VOSE-444387 format. One line per field, with one value per residue (C-alpha): x, z, y; residue in one letter. Coordinates in steps of 0.001 Angstrom, whole numbers, plus 500000, padded with zeros to 6 digits. Each point is the difference from the previous one (the first is absolute). Layout:
// residues N
X X|... $
Z Z|... $
Y Y|... $
resn A|... $
***
This chain:
// residues 558
X 282476|496743|500587|502084|496992|497897|502643|500024|495861|499027|502826|498713|496824|500624|501736|497079|498532|496111|499440|497968|496336|498484|496801|502703|502034|498866|499470|503524|501912|498023|500958|503497|500350|498407|502200|503034|499087|499094|503316|501509|498133|499082|501343|504081|499660|498303|502002|503091|499186|496936|500112|499669|495771|497129|498737|496387|498692|496499|498571|495900|497812|499618|498112|499963|502032|503157|502219|497546|500368|504056|499692|497614|502340|503294|498056|501151|498662|503491|497393|498291|496011|496585|497430|502318|501048|502611|501453|503096|501812|503967|499723|500849|502051|499431|502337|501238|503922|501975|498969|500517|503335|497877|498322|502552|501885|498759|500148|495985|498585|502934|498503|498305|501806|500255|498627|500497|497936|496745|497974|499064|495974|500773|499860|503804|501358|500432|502208|499795|499426|501863|497680|501652|497734|499738|496425|500954|502034|503631|499523|497030|499818|496928|500160|497085|499261|498347|496193|499957|497655|501096|499154|503683|502083|502956|498364|498554|503110|501980|496869|501303|503131|499964|497395|502688|502528|497871|500490|496081|497139|498044|496526|497989|496326|496798|496658|498657|502273|501615|498320|501461|501923|503716|500310|499380|502432|502399|499108|500343|503614|501063|498324|501532|503749|499153|500720|498039|497466|497129|497458|498352|496607|499512|496988|497852|496194|499242|496521|502240|501092|499004|503020|502600|498877|499300|503414|500740|498931|501026|503995|498635|498574|503292|502487|501095|498509|502149|500396|499875|496804|500454|496379|500720|495691|499471|500539|501604|503609|501072|502795|500249|500955|497624|498624|501570|496498|499584|503821|500445|499904|502627|501944|499600|501188|502924|501055|499829|502164|502701|500177|500339|503377|499194|496519|501810|502524|497250|498644|502882|501321|496347|500052|503634|498917|496871|501435|502959|497330|497590|503254|499362|496772|500338|503406|499005|496908|502717|501877|497194|498734|503760|499846|496825|501999|502550|497590|498101|503788|500755|496429|500199|504286|498461|496727|503388|501666|497662|498578|503292|501134|496861|501356|503779|498058|498101|502825|501553|497355|499778|503731|499719|496450|501649|496780|502488|500796|498144|498637|501603|503463|499833|499043|502663|502060|499306|500591|503204|501318|498151|498069|501023|502358|501904|500219|501088|502885|501043|501151|502819|499958|500655|501879|496863|498261|502372|499631|495909|500657|502389|497613|497288|502037|503613|499517|501979|499778|496785|496838|496655|498844|496604|499974|502886|497689|496457|501702|501298|496451|497885|502397|499398|495581|500185|501244|498476|496283|501041|500940|496997|497945|501931|499559|496479|500072|502338|497431|497013|501265|501400|496323|498843|501498|499607|503676|500513|497232|500826|503665|498346|497621|503085|502039|500832|497743|502655|496722|502473|503021|502653|500578|503633|499818|499836|503798|500943|499143|501381|503130|499863|499271|502861|502271|498927|500457|503850|500101|498958|501920|502843|499208|500166|503462|501136|498671|501391|503590|501641|501799|497083|496998|501453|500195|496408|498860|500909|497626|497578|501507|499385|497084|498459|500728|498880|496700|499446|500644|497322|497695|500501|499678|496476|498781|501343|496511|502383|503407|502550|499982|502493|496809|497971|497789|496620|499958|497338|498428|501315|503678|502259|503127|502465|501056|501245|501319|501899|501417|500852|502069|502156|500010|498922|497180|500622|501451|496674|498327|501902|499931|496056|499539|503024|498438|495655|502076|501321|496565|498059|501861|499788|496633|500057|502257|497324|496823|501754|500157|496730|498975|502000|497162|498142|502826|501564|496053|500009|503348|498484|497905|500992|501353|504197|500411|500579|497143|497912|503241|501826|496414|499852|503213|499949|497015|501529|502842|497934|498348|502510|502187|496869 $
Z 501373|501212|503208|498320|497110|503430|501392|496751|499199|503910|498962|497121|501180|502637|498141|497793|500551|500039|501077|497670|501135|496479|500791|499814|502713|503227|498544|498873|503159|502064|497938|499928|503869|500607|497212|501541|503314|498922|498417|503531|501663|499062|496849|500275|504172|498493|497011|501847|503243|498201|502859|502644|501756|498383|501177|500331|500187|501806|498878|500168|500372|503054|503158|497854|502420|498401|503384|501728|497521|500252|503495|500217|497653|502160|503419|501771|499280|497545|498010|502108|498928|501169|499401|500187|495848|499164|501792|498336|499758|499283|498169|501820|498759|502114|498760|501700|501788|497536|497206|501917|498533|496510|501187|502146|497504|496593|497617|500332|500270|500002|501419|503551|502883|502446|503193|501113|503058|501916|497658|501173|498527|496641|501886|499785|497424|496253|499947|499061|503441|500266|502354|500362|500360|500349|498672|496364|498319|498357|496444|500473|501581|500112|499981|501187|498135|500684|498481|496245|500581|503696|500542|500066|496376|500793|501910|496556|498401|502276|499148|496288|500641|502052|497640|497288|501919|500371|498728|500784|500814|502961|499147|502346|500167|501660|499088|500305|497723|497503|497278|500597|497375|501883|500537|496593|498754|501816|498785|496743|500630|501101|496715|497507|501906|500518|503611|501455|502339|502659|501098|503421|500213|503865|502031|498184|501849|499895|497814|497505|498409|496187|500779|499016|497248|498565|500752|497981|497425|500018|500122|496925|498215|500982|498798|502975|499439|502464|502888|503016|502131|503640|502255|503493|501324|502449|503613|503439|500790|502736|501869|496107|498411|497835|501639|497927|498237|498308|499282|498132|496515|500297|502617|497883|496205|501967|501520|496885|498485|502386|499622|496310|498650|496541|500451|501859|497247|497173|501690|499995|496316|498995|501330|499226|496205|500220|501133|497036|497645|501010|499308|496180|500368|503000|498739|496759|501552|501473|496644|497792|502703|500155|496082|500575|502401|497512|497426|502325|501166|496146|499228|502438|499119|496584|501311|501054|497044|498280|501442|500853|496627|498921|502749|498404|496886|501088|501183|496149|498832|501788|499014|496295|499490|502027|502525|502621|499669|501240|497665|502215|498983|496961|499448|502098|497689|497209|501321|500875|496662|497800|496355|496550|500837|501985|497540|497279|502534|500932|496517|499756|503126|502848|501540|500478|501670|502359|501481|500223|501283|502430|501845|499758|501466|501198|502626|502394|498100|500366|497750|500025|503274|499311|497131|501991|502896|498100|497573|503722|501617|496545|500007|503691|499422|497331|501245|503596|498038|498176|502892|501674|496964|500199|503551|499894|496752|501593|502998|497983|498204|503106|501038|497799|501001|503140|500588|499114|502073|503660|499573|499682|502352|502890|498686|500052|497643|496903|497263|499386|500125|502101|502258|499184|496694|499676|501911|497348|497383|500576|500933|496538|497652|501522|499164|496754|499446|501356|497822|496850|501480|500037|495709|499492|501276|498396|496158|500725|501016|496367|499470|497505|501431|503564|498771|498399|503507|501719|498132|501600|503661|500975|501651|497378|497093|502357|501188|496148|499389|502936|497832|496696|502329|501178|496786|497011|498841|498253|501153|498190|496583|498374|497981|502289|502351|501469|503687|502608|500124|496687|500906|496965|499469|501575|502590|497642|497659|502763|501360|496333|499080|503276|499735|497012|498442|500719|503767|500370|499433|502119|503200|499804|499453|502609|502560|499119|500720|503455|501118|499351|501377|503007|500120|499249|503232|501999|498462|501328|503480|500062|498490|502375|502908|497893|499609|503497|500899|497498|501312|503391|498707|496649|499651|498911|496618|499384|502924|497871|498154|503180|501159|496651|500348|503074|499651|496342|502625|502441|497697|498195|503723|500862 $
Y 523905|500432|501982|502249|500563|500334|502700|502395|499666|500970|503102|500665|500490|502150|502432|499921|503962|499730|503730|501802|499731|497367|497762|496631|501689|498882|496332|499823|501923|497332|497244|501228|499939|496636|498432|501750|498975|496174|499226|501735|498346|496839|498927|500766|497930|497061|499629|500652|497184|497614|497985|502262|499530|500454|503827|499907|503156|500310|503191|501782|502667|501355|498046|496949|497805|499345|501240|497643|497027|500088|500319|497064|497662|501039|499202|503518|503501|501260|502799|502317|499616|501654|502730|503093|500515|499927|497064|498332|502973|498099|496927|497213|496634|496746|496777|497577|500269|498550|501607|503577|500848|500459|502833|501632|501764|501903|497433|501182|503382|501484|502721|499539|499704|496554|499159|496373|498693|500425|501894|503173|499711|501468|503777|500916|502509|498319|497224|495943|498253|496117|497652|496282|497296|496456|500266|500642|496861|501159|501317|501970|503826|502029|503865|501669|503200|503536|500407|500525|502744|501326|503578|500917|500260|498530|496630|500196|499907|498031|497230|500290|500020|496542|498413|500920|497677|496871|496841|499373|501777|498628|502913|500291|501258|499954|498373|503862|501300|497741|501816|503591|501559|500347|496478|499071|502978|498061|496315|501284|501253|496524|498525|502373|499302|496545|499291|497373|500617|498393|501617|499951|500631|500617|500710|497742|499779|496064|501072|502189|496756|501390|502395|497856|499367|503639|500218|497217|501499|503397|498556|498314|502633|502322|497320|498318|496372|497723|502712|498398|500708|499361|500687|501020|499764|503098|498964|501708|500717|498051|502184|501642|497093|497641|497155|496548|498898|503122|500720|496518|500645|502290|497969|497015|501450|501973|496819|498257|502093|500524|496185|500209|501364|499420|502008|502440|500794|499567|502610|501907|499544|500379|503884|500599|499153|501738|503248|499635|499502|502749|502601|500542|501186|502182|501943|500271|501661|502630|499427|501571|503043|500793|500389|502198|502202|500197|500739|502523|502068|499936|501712|503223|500092|500432|502158|502658|499513|501112|503273|500904|499689|502246|502400|500251|500238|502705|502273|499540|501025|503478|500259|499373|502171|502842|499767|499790|504092|502875|502016|503062|497782|500121|503308|501713|497090|501598|503405|498920|498245|502312|499117|500676|502278|498173|497151|502350|501171|496312|500075|502429|502491|497312|503172|501765|496598|499530|502946|499888|496809|500621|502844|497018|497403|499888|502727|498287|496795|499169|499634|501856|498735|500847|497362|497667|499905|499286|497291|498317|500512|498274|497128|499107|501010|496992|497635|500917|499832|496725|498012|501269|498568|496959|499300|500153|498060|496984|500144|499726|497181|498068|500295|498510|496687|498314|499001|504179|500842|498120|501807|503260|499042|499579|503186|503751|501424|500761|500873|503211|501053|499653|503086|499581|500635|503473|500130|497112|501734|503167|498400|497956|502987|502171|496956|499848|503854|499640|496995|502176|502588|497426|499014|503479|500730|496341|500783|504011|498898|500924|502913|501676|498569|501123|503501|500190|498284|502799|502165|498491|498062|496702|500111|502289|497262|497133|501684|500318|496100|499285|502468|498235|496098|501685|501739|498033|497189|497940|500320|502920|499152|502793|501636|502355|498169|500532|501575|500022|503444|501261|500384|499731|497738|502718|498398|497103|502440|501740|496746|499009|503632|498799|496007|498836|497982|497222|500148|501929|497209|497456|502800|499948|496136|498954|503006|498228|496519|501117|502133|496408|498211|501264|499968|496411|500533|502089|498073|496652|500658|500824|496594|498407|500839|497354|497754|500534|498914|497228|498303|498847|498153|499001|496474|499435|499047|495754|498915|498077|498569|498677|498928|497746|498942|498739|498491|497917|499074|498804|497532|499118|498901|497782 $
resn M|I|E|G|A|L|I|E|L|R|D|A|L|A|S|V|E|L|G|L|D|L|A|S|A|P|A|A|R|H|A|R|A|E|V|V|A|Q|V|D|D|Y|L|L|P|R|L|R|R|M|D|A|P|L|L|M|V|V|G|G|S|T|G|A|G|K|S|T|L|V|N|S|L|V|G|T|T|V|S|A|S|G|V|L|R|P|T|T|R|A|P|V|L|A|C|H|P|D|D|L|R|W|F|E|D|D|R|I|L|P|G|L|S|R|T|T|G|A|A|S|G|G|G|G|A|A|G|L|E|L|V|P|T|E|R|L|P|P|G|L|A|L|L|D|S|P|D|I|D|S|V|V|E|A|N|R|M|L|A|A|Q|L|L|A|A|A|D|S|W|L|F|V|T|T|A|A|R|Y|A|D|A|V|P|W|D|L|L|H|A|A|R|D|R|G|T|A|L|S|L|V|L|N|R|V|P|P|E|A|G|E|V|A|G|H|L|E|A|M|L|A|E|Q|G|L|V|G|T|Q|L|L|V|V|E|E|T|V|P|E|D|G|L|L|P|A|E|A|L|A|P|V|R|G|W|L|D|A|L|A|D|D|A|Q|A|R|A|G|L|V|R|R|T|L|E|G|A|L|D|S|L|G|P|R|V|R|A|V|E|A|A|A|A|E|Q|R|E|A|A|A|E|L|G|E|A|L|D|R|V|Y|A|D|A|R|A|E|V|D|E|A|V|K|S|G|A|L|L|R|S|E|V|L|A|R|W|H|E|V|V|G|T|G|D|L|M|R|A|L|E|N|R|I|G|W|L|R|D|R|L|R|A|A|F|T|G|G|G|S|A|D|P|E|I|E|G|A|V|L|A|G|V|E|A|V|V|H|A|A|A|D|R|A|A|E|R|A|A|G|A|W|R|G|H|P|A|G|R|E|L|L|A|G|A|P|R|I|D|A|A|S|S|A|L|R|E|A|T|A|T|E|V|R|G|W|Q|G|Y|V|F|D|L|V|R|E|E|G|A|G|K|R|T|T|A|R|L|A|S|L|G|V|N|G|A|G|L|T|V|M|I|A|V|F|A|S|T|G|G|L|T|G|A|E|I|V|V|A|G|G|T|S|A|A|G|Q|K|L|L|E|A|I|F|G|D|Q|A|V|R|T|L|A|A|R|A|R|T|D|L|L|A|R|V|D|H|L|L|G|D|E|A|E|R|Y|R|A|L|L|A|T|A|A|P|Q|A|G|G|P|E|R|L|R|A|A|L|D|E|L|E|R|A|R $
***
């Protein structure tokens, strides 16, 4: 049951997306990777085989002497040491021949290939070198890891992975470097994970006896009371190995551990329980960071919603106010439909009206091309200007947010309308024009209305509807409306003469609704450039909740 809960927790963690550049993100990404690796490399393997040998990883800083220490404990050179750095490239695992079977498969460290036999000195390609030796007792294996502060990043990452897979750490430092920051970062990690820890203070000059006391005090201050401290005095290696008298403190401690199966089992249980106990705080930190990611993504998305809603409102206002039409278009429209004389004619002289309007609109079945072209160009200009301003405002809003600023920094400029907008707008406006013409045809399908419509033509009537949509400040009402530029309600009266006043209101409302729907589509495509950018880093829904549920299930399973 606990294995299944761990697997679900690991999978939930691995799926958490932390792509937005927030202050909490780097630490959360590190914690996520650490926990996932520890579940795979240590917790699951150990839970499945509690009877496997204790795996003690020997770690430390560059030049601390850990490879020399391992070689000395084994009694022969199994891991390269020397003045050139880095020295330990591939990790070397030494164990009793009877224990070799525990490490030949991928039970632990499944991502590393295996080689078995005489060590190549750690100079080969990345992999795990298995070295069987009678010098180590059954039940205990030593793994010499790369330097924790190696100049090679891959070595540092591998060292962290190996330490996460350990039942116990044998950490090596020196009298000259025991106070360095990097080793203490790892010691804090051992404390926080509950890992069993022993510390070798290497190369201690005879006259520096106070160093061990100072180190013990530092361990106590850092919450590491009870850490086994083993002091190795400074000496000259013989054939690359430490003399027996210098090695005696470590040798004696290790032999005692090897002889005591109960003590080894206790170390394993201590580290296992400590690792399980440490999952809660670490996972909750990732959960909190994931929640911050979701909140940040929502803030960026809401900023886009506001900006492009404002752009839609700008277009809507331009349509309602008549600002979309240029003065020359309105003048031409006034010239075509007339003023008071036409209004009086509409009351009883449809025949006279038919002759005048056919000349203006229906030659070849087309509306006045000057008005039609200007109307379409006006829509395109208004939409493009609103989209341009929206893109600029969206970029400004994102630059004011850390996550948005980082997203924009790595993307092409999108603080202006896209190059595809003009063509897309032209296509939509032509589509809208066709829609209005279809409305007119549909409304004029009755016999009487068809005869009246013939006097104006479908295109002429459709253009009249479009002009009415753009010129009305409050929608068509049946009473005289105020038209931008001083134009009268002649267009409305003209349509009412053909279709009736209720039909005219319906035509204009449907035409306006369709136009704004097309504007929404155009602006949505413009905003999609930002949304697509956000989608590359924004978290998926349910991440924090899944983590919380997985952690709760693990705690119940324990």
